[in-house]
N, C-alpha and C positions, 0 to 999 in steps of 0.2 A: 436417532434419539434426540429429543429436545430437552435440554437441561433447564431447570428453573433458574430465575435470577438469583435466588438465594444460594443455590448450588454453585452457580457461576461466581458469585461474590466470595464464597468460601475458597474457590480455586485462586482467584485473584488476590485475596488477602494473604493466602499462604505463599503465593508467588512473591508478593511484595515483601513478606518477611524474609524470604530467601535472598531477594535482591538487595535489600537494605542491610541484611545481616552478614551472611557468608559471602555474598556476591556471586552465588552460583545461579545459573539459569534454571528455569522450571523444568524444561525438557530439552534435550539435545537432539538435533536431527542427524541424518546420515553423516554429514561432515562436521558435526558438532554445533551447527547453527541453532540458536534458540528458537523454540516454537511456542506459539501461544494459541489458546482456544478461541474458536468462533463461538460466541455466547449461545446462539440459537441451537447449536447441535453438539458442541464440545469438540468438533473436529479441530485438530492442531495444524497450524500452518507456520512456516518459517517467517521470521520477523523482517527479513529482507526480501522484497519483491522487485519487480522490474517495470519501470515506466517506459513507454515506447512512443512518445510523441515525436521522437526524432528517427523513427524507423520508416518513415514515409519516403523511401528512396526508389530509384528506378529498378529495372530488371537486370542490369549489368551484374555479372558475377563478381567483378572487381569491387563494385560499390557495395555489394551485399556482404562481401567476405569478412570485414571486421565485425559486422553485426552477427553473422553466423558464428564467428569465434566467440563473441561476447555471450551469445545465447547458449552455446555449448558449455562455456565456463560457468555460467549461471546454473546450468543443470548439474554440472560436476560438483558445485558447492552445495547442492541440495536445495537450491531455490525452487519455488513452485509458482507463486502468484505472478502472472504477467498481465499488466493492465494496458488496454488499448482502447481505440474508439474509431468509429467511421470517419470522424472529422480529422483524424491524424493522417491525412492524405492516403498513401498506399500502405500504411502500417499493418492493417489487418491482412492484406494479401501477402506482404513480405513475411509476416509472422507465420501465416499458414504454410507458405512454401518452406521456410526455414525449419519449422517444427517437423514438417514431413520429411525433409532431407536428413535431419538429425535423428528421426524416429523417436521423438520425446513427447509427443502430444499427450500420451496417457499419464505422464508424470507431472504435467503442468496443470495449474489452477488458472484457467483462462477467464479473464474478466474483460468485458467490453461494455459498450454503452448505447443508449438510444437518445435521440434529440428531436423526435418528430411529434407532431401534435395529435393527429387523428389516430384512432386505434388501428385502422388499416395501414397507415404509413408506418407506425411502430412495428406492426407485424411484418411488413415488407422489409423494413430495415434490418430486423433481426434475422430474417431469412437470408438476406444478402450477406450478413456477417457470417452466417453458417458456411456459406459458399466460399467466402474469402479466407476464412480461418480453417477451412477444411475440417469442420467438426459438425457432428449432429447435435451436440448439446454444449452448454456453457456452464462453468462452475458459478459464474456471477454475471448478472446483467444489471446495469446501473442506469438510472436516469441522469443524463449528462447536464451538469451545471443547473440543476433544479428546473430544467425547462419542461413545461407541460406535465409535471408530475401527477396532476390529478387525472389526466386521461391516459398516461403511460403506465402507471403502476398496475391498473387492472389487467392490462395485456400481459405484463410481466408475470403476474400471478397465474394467469391462464397457462402460460408456458411452463411455469413451475409445477403446476398441477399435472401437466402432461409429461413431466420428467425431462423437459428440454432445457430447463434452467434449474440449477440447484439452489442458488441464493439470489436474492434481489436487494438492490440498494439505490443510493442516490449520491450525487457528487457535487462538489464545488471546489474552486481554487481561488476564490476572491471574497473579501469581506463584504462587498456590496450585496452578496447573495445570502448572507448569514441569516437575515430575518426570515426570508422565504424558506430557507433550509430548516430553520427551527420549527416553522409551522408544519412542514412536512414530517419532521421527526416526531412531533407531538401527535400528529393526526394518524400516522400510518405505522403499522408493524413491519419493520424491515430487518434484514439480516446484517446489512452493512451500511455504513456511511463513509464517504471519502471526503477529506477536507485538507486544507493547507495548515501546517503548524510547524514552526521553527523558532529558533532563537530570535530571528528578526521579525517574525510575524506570529505573535502569541495570542492574538485576540480570540481565536477559537477555543482557548482554554477557559475563557470566562464563563461561557454558557453551553457551547455545543459539545465539547468533550465530556463534561459532567453529565449532560443530557444523554449522550450516547451510552455512557456507562449505566445510567439509571434505566434506560429503555432496553438494555441488553443487546446493543448493536456493536458489531465488530467495527473497528476504525482503521481505515487505510489512510496513512499520512502521505500527502503529496507536498511538493515544494519544501522538503525538509531542509534544503539549503537556502530557503528564502529567496530573495532576489539576487543572491550571489555577492551581496555587499561584504560579507565577512571575509571572503577570499581576497578581495581587494584590500580590506582593512588590515588583515594580518600580514599580507605580503609574504616575505620570506622568514618572518620571525618564528622561532621555535614554539612548540606547544608548551603550555605551562607545565611545570614539573609534576603537579598533582594529577595531571591527565594520565600519567603512567599507572596510577592506582586502578584505573578503569581499563587498562590494556589498550588505550588509544594511541595510535601511531601516526595519525594524519588529521588534518582539519575536517575532511569529509566524515571521518569516523566520529569526531568530536560533535559535529552537528547531528549526525544520525543517532548517536547514543542519547543526545539530549531529547530529540523528538520521540524516540522509542521508549524513553524512560517515563513518559507520562503514563499514569495508571490506566488510562482508557485506551492507549495505543495498542493496536494489534500487529500492524505491519507497515513498513515504509516502502515507497516505490521510487527510489532515485532513478533517473535516466542513466543508462549504461550502454554506450555504443562501442566500447572497447574492452577487451579482456582485462586490461589493467585496472579499469574502473570497477569491474566486478570484483577482482581480487581485493582492492582497497575497501570497497563498501561492505563486503562480507566480513571484514574485520570488526565492523560494528555489531555484527550478529553473534559475536562470541564473547565470552567472559562476562564480568560483572557489569550491571547497568547502574547509572547514577541513582543514589538515594536522594531524599529531599534536600539534605544539606549540600550535596554535590551539585544538584540542579541549581540551587540558589547561587552557588559559587560560579557556575557556568554563566548564568544570567548576569551576574555582577561583572564578570570578565568581559562579556560581549558588550554590555552597556558602557563600559569604560573605553572601548575602542574609539 
């Protein structure tokens, strides 16, 4: 079922009232994690996803063991969206193997990407991802880093029409691609857009995030930790006292809650290669989210570092 933008706006406005007022999440998942709707269908997904650009390891069971533990913990927390790409070395194959060993594929929202130019190459690359990820279909297929979107998107739509892809989208992680991304977002109807947004890198909030909301596109936030500068800047200093009001117990949660509290944000995909990273990051998917005043307070705190 496709919901209208007006209906989606009603949902997000109501959600905003809850977040800014009582501090309660809109919907709680199996483990209490907040869920948000995908605008094009209304399907709910947990706000904490998994980025896997560091899952491109070898075949050794010892090397894969911490990744398997992290993926199992991600599933236990009620996580769903896993983002990968053919360019992340062996990540697709590793994920395919680990999901198979854990028996969790049916519970996962698998998102991968294409970065080829010709329709034949795009088709071949997606078929290769099917094999590596051990799946017949994908929840989300994305054009990677805005590359060849004019020739790639028609192929993604064909796969969607065939039931092999549920949603389609486009990604970037750098501001140098924002102009081209904006062109694609204005020209094409897509379900998802993925981009970088953080306390350190806020430029996407100027035009792209509002455009995604206006166009009814779900937003996947990558690089929510920015370039990592804040971790160096804060060092061992304690969190500000007011962070406790948001249930924040770590700097990672501080950054994730800031990114996720943007009204257009749907899900963030921090990299998590260890179970303890999963436990920490999922803390940001529970409890109240920052309202406008608290977001401004977070920005002022960061800017003063």
